[in-house]
C-alpha positions in Angstrom: 0.0 0.0 0.0 1.3 3.5 -0.9 2.3 5.6 2.0 3.2 9.3 2.5 6.8 8.2 2.5 6.4 6.8 -1.0 4.9 10.2 -2.2 7.8 12.1 -0.6 10.4 9.8 -2.3 8.7 10.1 -5.7 8.3 13.9 -5.6 11.6 14.7 -3.9 9.9 16.7 -1.2 10.2 16.1 2.5 7.5 14.2 4.4 6.6 17.5 6.2 6.0 19.3 2.9 3.9 16.5 1.5 1.8 16.4 4.6 1.3 20.2 4.6 0.4 20.1 0.9 -2.2 17.4 1.5 -3.6 19.4 4.4 -3.8 22.5 2.2 -1.5 24.7 4.2 -1.0 28.1 2.6 2.8 28.1 3.0 3.1 25.4 0.3 3.3 26.9 -3.2 0.7 26.0 -5.8 3.4 24.5 -8.1 4.6 22.2 -5.3 1.1 21.3 -4.3 0.2 20.4 -7.9 3.2 18.1 -8.2 2.3 16.3 -5.0 -1.4 15.9 -5.9 -0.4 14.5 -9.3 1.8 11.9 -7.5 -1.1 11.1 -5.1 -3.4 10.4 -8.1 -0.8 8.4 -10.0 0.1 6.2 -7.0 -3.3 5.8 -5.6 -2.5 7.1 -2.2 -5.3 7.1 0.4 -4.2 8.2 3.9 -5.6 6.1 6.8 -8.5 8.3 8.2 -8.0 7.2 11.8 -4.3 7.8 11.8 -4.7 11.1 10.0 -7.4 12.3 12.4 -5.1 11.4 15.4 -2.2 13.3 13.8 -4.1 16.4 12.6 -6.8 16.6 15.3 -9.4 16.8 12.5 -12.2 14.6 11.4 -11.8 15.5 7.8 -15.5 16.0 7.3 -17.4 19.1 6.4 -21.1 19.5 7.1 -23.6 20.7 4.6 -26.8 22.5 5.7 -29.8 23.8 3.7 -31.8 26.6 5.2 -34.2 27.8 2.5 -37.9 28.5 2.3 -38.9 26.2 -0.5 -37.7 23.2 1.4 -36.3 21.5 -1.7 -32.6 21.5 -0.7 -30.5 19.6 -3.2 -33.4 19.4 -5.7 -32.9 23.1 -6.5 -30.6 23.3 -9.5 -28.5 26.2 -8.3 -27.8 24.6 -4.9 -27.0 21.2 -6.3 -24.6 22.7 -8.9 -22.8 24.7 -6.2 -22.6 21.7 -3.8 -21.3 19.4 -6.6 -18.5 21.9 -7.3 -17.7 22.4 -3.6 -17.7 18.6 -3.1 -15.2 18.0 -5.9 -12.9 20.6 -4.6 -12.9 19.6 -0.9 -12.6 15.9 -1.8 -9.4 16.7 -3.7 -8.1 18.1 -0.4 -9.0 14.9 1.5 -12.4 15.9 3.0 -15.7 14.0 3.0 -19.0 15.9 3.2 -22.1 14.9 5.2 -25.5 16.5 5.2 -26.7 17.8 8.6 -30.3 18.0 9.6 -32.1 18.9 12.9 -32.9 15.3 13.6 -30.6 12.7 15.1 -32.1 9.2 15.7 -35.6 10.7 15.7 -34.6 13.3 18.3 -34.8 17.0 17.5 -31.4 18.7 17.7 -30.1 22.1 16.6 -27.7 22.3 13.7 -24.9 23.2 16.1 -25.6 20.1 18.2 -25.7 17.9 15.2 -22.4 19.3 13.9 -20.7 18.7 17.3 -22.2 15.2 17.4 -20.7 14.5 14.0 -17.4 16.2 14.8 -17.3 18.1 11.6 -14.3 20.4 10.9 -16.5 23.1 9.3 -19.9 23.8 7.8 -21.1 25.2 4.5 -24.7 26.7 4.8 -26.9 27.1 1.7 -29.2 29.8 3.0 -31.9 32.2 1.9 -32.8 33.7 5.3 -30.0 35.1 7.3 -32.3 35.9 10.2 -33.0 32.2 10.8 -32.3 31.5 14.5 -30.4 28.3 13.7 -28.1 30.0 11.2 -27.3 32.7 13.8 -26.4 30.0 16.3 -24.1 28.3 13.7 -22.3 31.6 12.9 -21.8 32.4 16.6 -20.5 28.9 17.4 -16.7 28.2 17.3 -17.2 25.8 14.3 -15.7 27.4 11.1 -18.6 28.2 8.8 -19.4 29.8 5.4 -22.8 30.9 4.0 -23.6 30.9 0.3 -26.1 33.3 -1.3 -26.1 36.0 1.4 -24.2 39.1 2.4 -23.2 39.5 6.0 -20.5 41.1 8.1 -20.9 38.4 10.7 -19.5 35.4 8.8 -17.7 34.4 5.6 -20.0 34.6 2.7 -20.0 33.9 -1.1 -22.6 35.2 -3.4 -23.1 36.3 -7.1 -23.3 39.9 -8.2 -27.1 39.9 -8.2 -27.3 43.6 -8.6 -25.1 43.8 -11.6 -26.8 40.8 -13.2 -30.2 42.6 -13.2 -28.7 45.7 -14.8 -27.2 43.4 -17.6 -30.7 42.0 -18.2 -32.3 45.4 -18.4 -29.5 46.7 -20.7 -30.1 43.8 -23.0 -33.8 44.3 -23.3 -33.4 48.1 -23.8 -30.8 47.4 -26.6 -33.5 45.3 -28.3 -35.8 48.3 -28.2 -38.0 47.4 -25.3 -39.2 50.2 -23.1 -42.1 48.6 -21.2 -40.3 46.1 -19.0 -41.8 44.2 -16.1 -40.1 42.2 -13.3 -41.1 39.0 -11.6 -39.3 39.4 -8.3 -38.1 36.8 -5.9 -39.1 37.1 -2.2 -37.7 40.2 -0.6 -37.0 38.0 2.5 -34.1 36.7 0.5 -30.8 38.6 -0.3 -31.0 37.5 -4.0 -34.5 38.7 -4.4 -33.8 42.1 -2.8 -30.6 42.7 -4.8 -32.1 41.6 -8.2 -35.1 43.9 -7.6 -32.8 46.8 -6.7 -30.7 46.1 -9.8 -33.8 46.1 -12.0 -35.0 49.4 -10.6 -31.5 50.9 -11.1 -31.3 49.6 -14.6 -34.7 51.1 -15.5 -33.7 54.4 -13.9 -30.5 54.5 -15.8 -32.4 54.4 -19.1 -35.0 56.8 -17.7 -37.8 54.3 -17.9 -40.9 54.2 -15.7 -41.9 51.1 -13.7 -45.6 51.1 -12.9 -46.5 49.2 -9.7 -48.4 46.7 -11.9 -45.1 45.8 -13.6 -43.6 44.3 -10.4 -45.1 40.9 -9.8 -44.2 38.7 -6.8 -43.0 35.2 -7.7 -42.4 34.2 -4.1 -39.5 31.9 -3.2 -38.2 31.4 -6.7 -40.5 28.5 -7.5 -42.0 27.3 -10.9 -45.5 27.8 -9.5 -44.6 31.4 -8.3 -43.4 32.3 -11.7 -46.5 30.9 -13.4 -48.9 32.8 -11.2 -46.9 36.0 -11.4 -46.9 35.9 -15.2 -50.6 35.3 -15.2 -51.0 38.6 -13.3 -48.8 40.4 -15.9 -50.7 38.9 -18.9 -53.9 40.0 -17.3 -52.9 43.6 -17.9 -54.2 43.2 -21.4 -53.3 46.2 -23.6 -51.1 47.6 -20.9 -49.0 44.5 -20.9 -45.2 45.0 -21.2 -43.2 43.8 -24.2 -40.6 42.2 -22.0 -40.2 40.6 -18.5 -37.1 40.1 -16.5 -37.6 37.1 -14.1 -35.6 36.9 -10.9 -34.9 33.1 -11.3 -34.9 30.5 -14.0 -37.3 28.2 -12.2 -39.8 31.1 -12.1 -39.0 31.8 -15.7 -40.0 28.3 -16.7 -43.3 28.8 -14.9 -43.7 32.1 -16.7 -43.1 30.4 -20.1 -45.9 27.9 -19.4 -48.3 30.7 -18.5 -47.5 32.4 -21.8 -48.0 29.2 -23.8 -51.4 28.6 -22.1 -52.5 32.2 -22.9 -51.4 31.9 -26.5 -48.6 34.5 -26.1 -45.6 33.7 -28.2 -42.1 34.0 -26.7 -40.2 35.9 -28.0 -42.5 37.2 -30.8 -45.1 38.7 -28.5 -43.1 38.9 -25.3 -39.4 38.7 -24.5 -38.3 36.9 -21.3 -34.9 37.0 -19.4 -34.2 34.7 -16.5 -31.5 34.6 -13.8 -29.3 31.6 -12.8 -28.6 29.7 -16.1 -29.7 26.3 -14.7 -28.9 23.4 -16.9 -32.4 23.0 -18.4 -32.5 26.7 -19.5 -30.6 25.9 -22.7 -32.6 22.8 -23.6 -36.2 24.2 -23.4 -38.0 25.8 -26.4 -37.4 28.7 -26.7 -34.0 28.4 -25.1 -33.9 30.9 -22.2 -31.9 34.1 -22.3 -30.6 34.4 -18.7 -28.0 35.8 -16.4 -25.5 33.1 -15.6 -24.2 32.4 -12.1 -20.9 30.7 -12.1 -21.7 27.8 -9.8 -18.4 26.1 -10.5 -16.5 29.1 -9.3 -18.9 29.7 -6.3 -18.2 26.1 -5.1 -14.5 26.4 -5.7 -14.1 29.6 -3.8 -16.3 28.3 -1.0 -14.0 25.4 -0.6 -10.9 27.6 -0.5 -12.4 30.0 2.0 -13.8 27.3 4.4 -10.7 25.1 4.3 -8.5 28.1 5.0 -10.7 28.9 8.1 -10.5 25.3 9.2 -6.7 25.2 8.9 -6.0 28.6 10.5 -9.0 28.7 12.9 -9.2 32.3 11.9 -12.3 34.4 12.7 -11.4 36.8 10.0 -14.4 36.9 7.6 -14.1 36.7 3.9 -16.7 38.2 1.6 -16.4 37.0 -2.0 -18.7 38.3 -4.8 -18.7 36.2 -8.0 -19.1 38.0 -11.3 -22.1 37.1 -13.5 -22.6 37.2 -17.3 -25.5 37.5 -19.7 -26.2 34.4 -21.9 -28.3 35.4 -24.9 -30.5 32.7 -26.4 -33.9 32.5 -28.0 -36.4 34.0 -25.5 -35.6 37.6 -26.3 -36.1 39.5 -29.6 -36.0 43.0 -30.9 -39.2 45.0 -30.8 -41.2 44.8 -34.0 
């Protein structure tokens, strides 16, 4: 069986350097780390977890928690894509991930209690409501933690540039000649919903365009059903109907497309639609959805780097990472006739 001594001999580095590289210490250069990890893959090295835990005083596990209002967890395409990227990146550093709930053996426990029970080294929280009491307890606990999709000055956070993404969507529609643009917003109880609404209003103001109150429809917590019902309300405006709609999430945009189809409204001939997220199905539907792309691979990668750094250093210095977004133009938008 391959040992850490074999890795050291093959790479020419000391056992200490190999160990520090495998534990992702920041004082090991990326070039050195890359060479060591290549040798690990080539030689099939798998450190003994018990021995490694005794040596490093770590469990080599990271807890994953979902705190979001739809209650869909991993079923949500955005969350699942981020966690898959996060999983791949932390696994490359030797960590396993486990999902934490508020139930242990049929007994209700707090997330903190469950994390302590499992002995995790750190926690990544997929969250839409920062005011959640359990999230606050996690952040205030000594366990290293990171929250995705929120902004806070109380913990490390990673989120997309929701505000800028909304402006990109409005700019695109204006360039196509649209002036009457509505917005299906996500819940204002969420950071993403608030920022995307703020960006929409700023984008419209930039182009000196009015936003009647009837042009803001509430899609709730980013669900297909919420988008469907919100679009029905917009279509009910009749002659005062907008020529384009910016939807705060792709799941809602899918529901909005269904409402248009049922009403005999052609997208994009009669109505242009822009979504937000660029979930996988967005490019496969008809019409393919123009949308603002969140870089879920980069979100997951940066989340792994920030959280593992906190675990290794036990630092309480908080990192705030905002990930750029981009507009992906497909078939659901068209120039005004």
